[in-house]
C-alpha positions in Angstrom: -3.5 16.4 0.8 -2.4 12.9 -0.1 -0.4 12.5 3.1 -3.5 13.8 5.1 -5.7 11.2 3.3 -3.2 8.5 4.2 -3.4 9.5 7.8 -7.2 9.3 7.6 -7.0 5.9 6.0 -4.6 4.5 8.6 -6.1 6.3 11.6 -9.8 6.7 10.7 -11.3 9.9 12.2 -8.0 11.6 13.0 -8.3 14.3 10.4 -10.1 17.5 11.2 -11.5 18.3 7.8 -11.9 22.0 8.7 -8.1 22.2 8.8 -7.7 20.8 5.3 -7.4 23.2 2.4 -8.9 21.6 -0.8 -8.4 22.9 -4.3 -9.1 24.9 -6.3 -6.8 27.4 -4.7 -6.8 31.1 -5.6 -3.8 32.4 -7.4 -3.1 34.7 -4.5 -2.5 32.8 -1.3 -2.6 29.3 -3.0 1.0 28.5 -2.0 0.3 29.3 1.6 -2.8 27.1 1.7 -0.6 24.2 0.4 2.0 24.8 3.0 -0.7 24.9 5.7 -1.8 21.4 4.5 1.8 20.2 4.7 2.2 21.6 8.2 -1.1 19.8 9.2 0.3 16.5 7.8 3.4 16.9 10.0 1.2 17.8 13.0 -0.8 14.6 12.5 2.5 12.6 12.4 3.4 14.2 15.8 0.0 13.4 17.1 0.3 9.7 16.5 3.9 9.6 17.9 5.9 9.4 14.7 9.5 10.5 14.7 9.5 13.8 12.8 12.5 15.6 14.3 13.8 18.1 11.9 10.7 17.8 9.6 8.3 20.6 9.0 5.6 21.3 6.4 7.9 23.3 4.2 10.1 20.2 3.7 7.1 18.3 2.4 6.0 21.2 0.2 9.5 21.5 -1.2 9.3 17.8 -2.1 12.3 16.8 0.2 12.2 13.1 -0.8 14.1 11.7 2.2 12.1 13.6 4.9 8.7 13.0 3.2 9.5 9.3 2.7 10.4 9.1 6.4 6.8 10.0 7.3 5.3 7.7 4.6 7.4 4.7 5.8 6.2 5.2 9.4 2.6 5.4 8.1 3.1 2.2 6.2 4.7 0.4 9.2 1.9 1.5 11.5 -0.7 0.3 9.0 0.9 -3.1 8.3 1.6 -3.9 12.0 -2.1 -3.2 12.8 -3.3 -5.3 9.9 -1.0 -8.2 10.8 -2.3 -8.0 14.4 -5.9 -8.0 13.3 -5.3 -11.0 11.0 -4.1 -13.1 14.0 -6.3 -14.8 16.5 -4.2 -14.0 19.5 -3.5 -10.3 18.9 0.1 -10.9 17.9 1.2 -10.1 14.3 1.0 -13.1 12.0 4.1 -14.4 10.3 5.2 -14.2 6.7 4.8 -18.0 6.4 1.1 -17.7 7.5 0.5 -15.0 4.9 2.1 -17.1 2.2 0.1 -20.2 3.2 -3.1 -18.2 3.0 -2.2 -16.8 -0.4 -1.4 -20.2 -1.8 -4.5 -21.8 -0.4 -6.7 -19.0 -1.7 -5.1 -19.2 -5.2 -5.5 -23.0 -5.2 -9.1 -22.9 -4.1 -9.9 -20.4 -6.9 -8.4 -22.7 -9.5 -5.3 -20.5 -10.1 -2.2 -22.3 -11.1 0.4 -20.0 -9.7 1.8 -20.2 -6.2 4.4 -18.4 -4.1 7.5 -20.6 -3.8 9.5 -21.7 -0.8 11.5 -18.5 -0.8 8.4 -16.6 0.2 8.3 -13.0 -0.7 11.7 -13.3 -2.3 10.3 -15.6 -5.0 11.4 -14.2 -8.4 8.1 -15.2 -9.9 6.5 -12.4 -8.0 8.2 -9.9 -10.2 5.8 -10.5 -13.1 2.8 -9.2 -11.0 0.7 -12.1 -12.2 0.4 -13.7 -8.8 -0.9 -10.5 -7.3 -3.5 -10.2 -10.2 -4.5 -13.8 -9.7 -5.0 -13.3 -6.0 -7.1 -10.2 -6.5 -9.2 -12.2 -9.0 -9.5 -15.0 -6.5 -10.7 -12.6 -3.8 -13.1 -10.8 -6.2 -13.8 -13.0 -9.1 -14.0 -11.2 -12.4 -12.3 -8.1 -11.1 -9.2 -8.6 -13.3 -9.3 -7.9 -17.0 -6.8 -10.5 -18.2 -6.9 -9.0 -21.7 -4.7 -6.3 -20.2 -2.1 -8.7 -18.8 1.1 -8.8 -20.8 2.1 -12.3 -21.6 5.8 -11.8 -22.0 8.6 -11.6 -19.5 10.4 -8.5 -20.8 11.1 -5.6 -18.3 8.4 -3.6 -20.1 5.9 -6.4 -19.7 6.7 -6.9 -16.1 6.4 -3.2 -15.3 3.1 -3.0 -17.2 1.7 -6.0 -15.2 3.0 -4.5 -11.9 1.2 -1.2 -12.6 -2.0 -3.2 -13.4 -1.6 -5.3 -10.3 -1.2 -2.4 -7.9 -4.1 -0.4 -9.4 -6.4 -3.5 -9.4 -5.4 -4.3 -5.8 -6.3 -0.8 -4.7 -9.6 -0.9 -6.5 -10.3 -4.1 -4.5 -9.8 -2.2 -1.3 -6.2 -3.0 -0.5 -4.1 -0.2 0.9 -0.9 -0.4 -1.2 2.1 1.7 -0.5 4.4 -0.2 -2.9 5.4 1.1 -6.3 5.3 -0.9 -9.5 9.1 -0.9 -9.4 9.0 -2.6 -6.0 7.0 -5.4 -7.5 9.3 -5.9 -10.5 12.4 -5.8 -8.2 10.7 -8.2 -5.8 11.4 -6.2 -2.7 10.4 -8.6 0.1 9.1 -6.1 2.7 7.0 -4.3 0.1 5.7 -7.6 -1.3 4.7 -8.6 2.2 2.7 -5.4 2.7 0.8 -6.0 -0.6 -0.2 -9.5 0.3 -1.0 -8.7 3.9 -3.3 -6.0 2.8 -5.0 -8.3 0.2 -5.3 -10.9 2.9 -7.1 -8.4 5.0 -9.5 -7.6 2.1 -10.0 -11.3 1.5 -10.9 -12.0 5.2 -12.9 -8.8 5.6 -10.5 -7.2 8.0 -10.4 -3.5 8.1 -7.9 -1.2 9.9 
């Protein structure tokens, strides 16, 4: 069901709700209903032109991590490319430097003291999650409960802040594919998707 919901989020209107089996499922036949959902998710992937060779609904149902992530990554890529295109003025995807510049300007205008450094989305400071939280608060003032933000720099503090940052960004309307661990480890591509989606929220852009 989550995959199907992601397809609907990235490609609004694509899901035929009559083909989706929602819980509660009966004890008898429940497994089949779940597999039908997984088959439909793969069918949606084929419909939008994703590469799903060798992938079927049973792979998703059996929690085959590699094959399921293949679909999720393609969803993420499609969403981010469309967001980047819509953020530009000429229809071409904007650059990382443009996203960083917007983030830093937005933070500065909101009176926040943190900034993304010259290394862009490789900046180690991003690992604390605080810059993401400050940006969400800059976009939607008062949306961040800073009493929940850990003040230390231990791994546990960073992970706690990363979880808070992602959940807060999602509540603000951002489509976030990244995991808290991606933030802590400062994975550049995943960081870019977070900030691009927040930029879209800040500018009122929707997929």
